[in-house]
BAMARVO-637484 format. One record per atom (N, C-alpha, C): residue in one letter; atom name; x, y, z. Coordinates in Angstrom, 3 decimals. Layout:
REM residues N
R   code   site         c1         c2         c3
R      a     CA          X          Y          Z
...
REM end
This chain:
REM residues 83
R   code   site         c1         c2         c3
R      x      N     87.093    -19.960    -56.635
R      x     CA     88.375    -20.018    -55.958
R      x      C     88.303    -21.099    -54.882
R      x      N     89.314    -21.966    -54.882
R      x     CA     89.252    -23.059    -53.914
R      x      C     89.592    -22.565    -52.506
R      x      N     89.071    -23.244    -51.506
R      x     CA     89.242    -22.780    -50.118
R      x      C     90.711    -22.699    -49.682
R      x      N     91.549    -23.616    -50.152
R      x     CA     92.955    -23.591    -49.765
R      x      C     93.643    -22.330    -50.301
R      x      N     93.350    -21.995    -51.549
R      x     CA     93.962    -20.803    -52.144
R      x      C     93.448    -19.551    -51.431
R      x      N     92.150    -19.523    -51.148
R      x     CA     91.569    -18.383    -50.446
R      x      C     92.243    -18.198    -49.083
R      x      N     92.458    -19.291    -48.378
R      x     CA     93.128    -19.229    -47.069
R      x      C     94.562    -18.734    -47.231
R      x      N     95.246    -19.175    -48.281
R      x     CA     96.614    -18.717    -48.535
R      x      C     96.636    -17.216    -48.819
R      x      N     95.647    -16.723    -49.585
R      x     CA     95.546    -15.283    -49.836
R      x      C     95.383    -14.513    -48.531
R      x      N     94.485    -15.000    -47.675
R      x     CA     94.224    -14.322    -46.406
R      x      C     95.468    -14.290    -45.520
R      x      N     96.203    -15.404    -45.488
R      x     CA     97.426    -15.450    -44.690
R      x      C     98.466    -14.485    -45.242
R      x      N     98.569    -14.390    -46.564
R      x     CA     99.522    -13.465    -47.165
R      x      C     99.142    -12.015    -46.858
R      x      N     97.861    -11.701    -46.942
R      x     CA     97.408    -10.348    -46.605
R      x      C     97.744    -10.038    -45.152
R      x      N     97.525    -10.975    -44.270
R      x     CA     97.859    -10.788    -42.851
R      x      C     99.354    -10.536    -42.686
R      x      N    100.167    -11.300    -43.399
R      x     CA    101.625    -11.101    -43.315
R      x      C    102.016     -9.715    -43.816
R      x      N    101.405     -9.276    -44.897
R      x     CA    101.714     -7.950    -45.445
R      x      C    101.320     -6.867    -44.445
R      x      N    100.175     -7.033    -43.818
R      x     CA     99.684     -6.017    -42.880
R      x      C    100.479     -5.973    -41.576
R      x      N    101.132     -7.066    -41.222
R      x     CA    101.833     -7.119    -39.939
R      x      C    103.350     -7.029    -40.073
R      x      N    103.865     -7.030    -41.286
R      x     CA    105.314     -6.942    -41.450
R      x      C    105.779     -5.508    -41.162
R      x      N    107.058     -5.352    -40.839
R      x     CA    107.582     -3.991    -40.628
R      x      C    107.416     -3.147    -41.893
R      x      N    107.145     -1.881    -41.685
R      x     CA    106.945     -0.964    -42.807
R      x      C    108.144     -1.001    -43.748
R      x      N    107.855     -1.089    -45.040
R      x     CA    108.898     -1.131    -46.045
R      x      C    109.285     -2.532    -46.474
R      x      N    108.865     -3.547    -45.722
R      x     CA    109.214     -4.919    -46.071
R      x      C    108.120     -5.630    -46.867
R      x      N    107.052     -4.897    -47.211
R      x     CA    105.949     -5.502    -47.956
R      x      C    106.404     -6.144    -49.268
R      x      N    107.269     -5.465    -50.057
R      x     CA    107.705     -6.095    -51.313
R      x      C    108.423     -7.436    -51.101
R      x      N    109.204     -7.532    -50.036
R      x     CA    109.892     -8.792    -49.734
R      x      C    108.889     -9.888    -49.389
R      x      N    107.892     -9.545    -48.582
R      x     CA    106.867    -10.520    -48.199
R      x      C    106.133    -11.007    -49.446
R      x      N    105.764    -10.067    -50.315
R      x     CA    105.042    -10.431    -51.526
R      x      C    105.911    -11.252    -52.477
R      x      N    107.190    -10.904    -52.596
R      x     CA    108.049    -11.615    -53.543
R      x      C    108.300    -13.054    -53.114
R      x      N    108.283    -13.316    -51.808
R      x     CA    108.509    -14.697    -51.363
R      x      C    107.280    -15.579    -51.611
R      x      N    106.162    -14.962    -51.932
R      x     CA    104.928    -15.705    -52.218
R      x      C    104.397    -15.338    -53.595
R      x      N    105.297    -15.146    -54.533
R      x     CA    104.899    -14.658    -55.856
R      x      C    103.920    -15.590    -56.572
R      x      N    103.909    -16.869    -56.185
R      x     CA    102.957    -17.805    -56.797
R      x      C    101.507    -17.465    -56.445
R      x      N    101.306    -16.660    -55.400
R      x     CA     99.951    -16.276    -54.987
R      x      C     99.500    -14.947    -55.585
R      x      N    100.416    -14.239    -56.236
R      x     CA    100.094    -12.917    -56.770
R      x      C     99.441    -13.087    -58.140
R      x      N     98.121    -13.003    -58.138
R      x     CA     97.339    -13.164    -59.362
R      x      C     96.043    -12.374    -59.234
R      x      N     95.190    -12.498    -60.219
R      x     CA     93.924    -11.754    -60.205
R      x      C     93.075    -12.100    -58.980
R      x      N     93.119    -13.337    -58.550
R      x     CA     92.366    -13.739    -57.361
R      x      C     92.856    -13.027    -56.106
R      x      N     94.169    -12.865    -55.999
R      x     CA     94.735    -12.155    -54.845
R      x      C     94.313    -10.688    -54.873
R      x      N     94.355    -10.076    -56.055
R      x     CA     93.932     -8.684    -56.192
R      x      C     92.465     -8.544    -55.778
R      x      N     91.633     -9.476    -56.219
R      x     CA     90.218     -9.443    -55.847
R      x      C     90.039     -9.590    -54.333
R      x      N     90.835    -10.463    -53.726
R      x     CA     90.758    -10.651    -52.272
R      x      C     91.182     -9.370    -51.554
R      x      N     92.216     -8.690    -52.056
R      x     CA     92.625     -7.411    -51.468
R      x      C     91.469     -6.416    -51.488
R      x      N     90.753     -6.361    -52.602
R      x     CA     89.626     -5.441    -52.746
R      x      C     88.523     -5.793    -51.743
R      x      N     88.231     -7.079    -51.627
R      x     CA     87.183     -7.519    -50.699
R      x      C     87.554     -7.200    -49.249
R      x      N     88.802     -7.467    -48.882
R      x     CA     89.239     -7.196    -47.509
R      x      C     89.262     -5.693    -47.253
R      x      N     89.672     -4.907    -48.250
R      x     CA     89.691     -3.453    -48.060
R      x      C     88.285     -2.924    -47.823
R      x      N     87.310     -3.459    -48.535
R      x     CA     85.921     -3.038    -48.333
R      x      C     85.459     -3.395    -46.921
R      x      N     85.845     -4.558    -46.454
R      x     CA     85.487     -4.980    -45.106
R      x      C     86.132     -4.060    -44.063
R      x      N     87.395     -3.720    -44.275
R      x     CA     88.086     -2.815    -43.351
R      x      C     87.430     -1.432    -43.334
R      x      N     87.034     -0.960    -44.509
R      x     CA     86.370      0.349    -44.591
R      x      C     85.059      0.334    -43.821
R      x      N     84.295     -0.753    -43.959
R      x     CA     83.029     -0.870    -43.222
R      x      C     83.255     -0.863    -41.716
R      x      N     84.396     -1.423    -41.288
R      x     CA     84.716     -1.471    -39.862
R      x      C     85.328     -0.173    -39.360
R      x      N     85.551      0.774    -40.283
R      x     CA     86.097      2.060    -39.885
R      x      C     87.612      2.151    -39.931
R      x      N     88.272      1.133    -40.434
R      x     CA     89.733      1.143    -40.528
R      x      C     90.143      1.658    -41.903
R      x      N     89.991      2.964    -42.086
R      x     CA     90.240      3.588    -43.389
R      x      C     91.692      3.482    -43.838
R      x      N     92.630      3.593    -42.903
R      x     CA     94.048      3.526    -43.277
R      x      C     94.386      2.167    -43.890
R      x      N     93.952      1.098    -43.243
R      x     CA     94.215     -0.239    -43.771
R      x      C     93.478     -0.437    -45.083
R      x      N     92.242      0.018    -45.153
R      x     CA     91.464     -0.109    -46.391
R      x      C     92.163      0.604    -47.540
R      x      N     92.626      1.814    -47.305
R      x     CA     93.316      2.570    -48.349
R      x      C     94.615      1.900    -48.765
R      x      N     95.352      1.378    -47.800
R      x     CA     96.597      0.675    -48.110
R      x      C     96.320     -0.527    -49.016
R      x      N     95.296     -1.307    -48.672
R      x     CA     94.982     -2.498    -49.467
R      x      C     94.505     -2.132    -50.871
R      x      N     93.747     -1.043    -51.000
R      x     CA     93.299     -0.594    -52.323
R      x      C     94.508     -0.178    -53.163
R      x      N     95.430      0.559    -52.561
R      x     CA     96.623      0.979    -53.296
R      x      C     97.456     -0.232    -53.723
R      x      N     97.574     -1.208    -52.837
R      x     CA     98.299     -2.427    -53.163
R      x      C     97.603     -3.177    -54.299
R      x      N     96.279     -3.255    -54.237
R      x     CA     95.513     -3.918    -55.296
R      x      C     95.729     -3.228    -56.640
R      x      N     95.728     -1.900    -56.631
R      x     CA     95.963     -1.145    -57.868
R      x      C     97.350     -1.428    -58.427
R      x      N     98.346     -1.375    -57.564
R      x     CA     99.723     -1.591    -57.985
R      x      C     99.911     -2.998    -58.566
R      x      N     99.422     -3.986    -57.848
R      x     CA     99.564     -5.359    -58.319
R      x      C     98.735     -5.601    -59.572
R      x      N     97.528     -5.046    -59.612
R      x     CA     96.682     -5.198    -60.789
R      x      C     97.336     -4.620    -62.024
R      x      N     97.946     -3.472    -61.864
R      x     CA     98.644     -2.833    -62.987
R      x      C     99.825     -3.691    -63.439
R      x      N    100.597     -4.198    -62.475
R      x     CA    101.759     -5.021    -62.831
R      x      C    101.351     -6.344    -63.467
R      x      N    100.148     -6.826    -63.134
R      x     CA     99.639     -8.059    -63.729
R      x      C     98.944     -7.816    -65.065
R      x      N     98.745     -6.541    -65.396
R      x     CA     98.068     -6.210    -66.639
R      x      C     96.574     -6.465    -66.605
R      x      N     95.995     -6.351    -65.422
R      x     CA     94.549     -6.572    -65.293
R      x      C     93.785     -5.428    -65.939
R      x      N     92.627     -5.744    -66.428
R      x     CA     91.753     -4.759    -67.046
R      x      C     91.369     -3.693    -66.023
R      x      N     91.344     -2.420    -66.428
R      x     CA     90.970     -1.342    -65.489
R      x      C     89.609     -1.542    -64.836
R      x      N     88.682     -2.209    -65.507
R      x     CA     87.362     -2.413    -64.895
R      x      C     87.396     -3.426    -63.754
R      x      N     88.509     -4.143    -63.589
R      x     CA     88.656     -5.053    -62.471
R      x      C     89.344     -4.384    -61.287
R      x      N     89.778     -3.161    -61.486
R      x     CA     90.540     -2.446    -60.473
R      x      C     89.612     -1.611    -59.594
R      x      N     90.024     -1.408    -58.333
R      x     CA     89.216     -0.557    -57.462
R      x      C     89.197      0.880    -57.956
R      x      N     88.077      1.500    -57.825
R      x     CA     87.923      2.894    -58.265
R      x      C     88.446      3.862    -57.216
R      x      N     88.746      5.093    -57.704
R      x     CA     89.106      6.251    -56.915
R      x      C     89.497      5.991    -55.537
REM end
């Protein structure tokens, strides 16, 4: 993954986490070009980092988002976060 795309993923995740509750779909739809398997993988990585830091709520939110987006993208279940 190129550094520019990775940075764009991180900025989008930050926007999703800081937007008013309920506006996440709007934030994601305005950046639909970034919604791909790489973004789902980045969500998983960031959620793991948040869990290690003790921020379980954010970690769980990101895992749920990764699952939802992964399913809508038709990603293989083995690429999806577990339980």
